[in-house]
N, C-alpha and C positions, 0 to 999 in steps of 0.2 A: 504494500500500500504506500502511496505517496501523498503527502499533504500538499495541497495547492494553496499558495498565498499570492493572489494576483494584486495585492496592494502592499504598501510599505508604511511602517511606523505611524505616521501622523494622519493616515486616511481616516475619514469620518466613519468608515465601516468597521464596526467592532465585533458584532455578533453574527459572523458568518464563517463557515468552515467548509472546505471542499476536500474530498479525497477521491482518488481513483482506486477502485477495488482491483484485485488481481484478474478478475474476469473482464476488465475493460469498462465496467459500469461506473459512472461518476455519481457521487452523492454530495449534494450541497445542503447543509443544514443552516437555518437562519432563525434569528429571533429579532423581530423588529422592536428595538428599544432605543429610540433616539436619545442621545446625550447632549446634542447641540440644542441650545435654547431656541424655541420656535420651530424646530424641525418636526414635521408630522411623521406618523407611522408610515404613511404611503411614500413619503420622500425617503425614509430609511430603507424601505424595501427596494425602491428604485436604485438607491446607492449600492445595496448588496448585489442586485442584478448587474449594475454597472461593473462592479469589481469582479464578478464571476462570468461576465458575458463571454469572454474568449474561451473559458472552460466549458460553459454551457453549449457553445457552438462546436467545439472540437471533440467533445466526449459525450456520448448519450448518457444523460443524467436523470436522477431523481432529485427534485428540489423540494424540501419539506421543512416545515417548522411553524412557528407562531408568527403569523403575518400581522397580528394585532389590528387588523382592519376588517370591517364587516363587508360582505358582498353587496354589490349594487349601489355603492356610494358614488360620490362625484369623482371628477377626473383625478383628484389628489389621492383617491382611495383605490381599492382593488380593481375597479373597472379598468383603470389605466394599466395596472400591473398585469391583470389577466390578459388584456389585449397585447401588451408587450411580450409576455411569455408565449402567447399564441404565435406572434410573429417570429419568435425563436424556435417554434415547433413543439411547445409544451402545452399540456392541458391539465386541468384539475382531475385527478383520478376519481375523486368522489363524484363529481358532477358528470363526468363521462360515463362512469360505471352505472350510476343510478339513473341517468337520463333526466336530471333535474336542472332547473335554472338556478342561478345565484339568487339567494333569498328564500329558496324552497328546501333547504337542507336541514339535516339534524344538527343541533348545537354541539359545539366542541368546547365552549367556554361559558362559565356561569359566573357573572360578575359578582365578586364578593361572596362566592359560594351560594348564590341565590338562584333557585330554580326559576324564579320569575324574571331573571335578567339574562337570558341565553343569547349567545352569538355563535356564528360559525367562522372562526378566525384561524384555525389550525388547518393547514392545507398540505397536500402532497401533489406536486406536479410531476408528470411523466412525459416522455416523448409521445407525441400523438400517434406514432406508429405502434406504440406499445399498448394502446387501448384494447385490442383484441386479447392481449396477454393478461389483462387484469382479471383475476379469478374472484377476488372479493375486496370490498372496501368496507371496513367496519369501524363504527364509532362506539367507544365503550359507553355503557349506560351511566347516567347520573348517579344512581343509587350505589353502584359498585365502586365508584371512584370519588366523586365529590362529596356525596352524602354518606360516606363510610365513616366508621368510628375513628379512622386515622386521618381524615381530612387530607388526603394525599395531595390534592391540587384543585384549583378551580377550573382547570383544563382536564378534558378526558382524552385518552389516547386515540389516535386514528391509525388503523392498521390497513396496509395495502398488501395484498398477496399477488405478486406478479409471477407468471410462469414464463420466464425468459430462457430461451435456448440460445446457444451461441449463434445459430443461423438467423434468429430474429433480431439480434443485436447489430447486424450489419445494415444499419439504416443510413439514409442520406442525411447527414447532420450539417451540411454546408448551406442550409437555407438562409 
């Protein structure tokens, strides 16, 4: 495995990490947590994509994490991020697999542990060519994660099962 660091020292991107697995699949993890005053979550996600764009273009990747923005927002929010990732050849595994629009998904985050304040802000993007390889996309239930006696997190895990064979990984990533 190799760690990919497409930025240096003082870059505004702090919470992104990329690795290339031995099988040639890249994984980019992100957490949108802007530390610059006045910077939005959407701007932070765009900065992470900026930092990793060469990697996302050159290696077929899974991009996953806490985007911290709800679907269907204005241009500063995920609509712009989703469009940009689509231009790079990536789609939301949840939305593609379940055939739902942004705004019609199962929540992944419960603000301040409240069932009454749910959002879908934890996402997994995959190469659009991989959509047929998605076997399942599951969001853990509120009661087993957020409302458990351990209060694990106000986020629930999103699991994506991909059936990738080496032959399906030979996708055109020069889009």
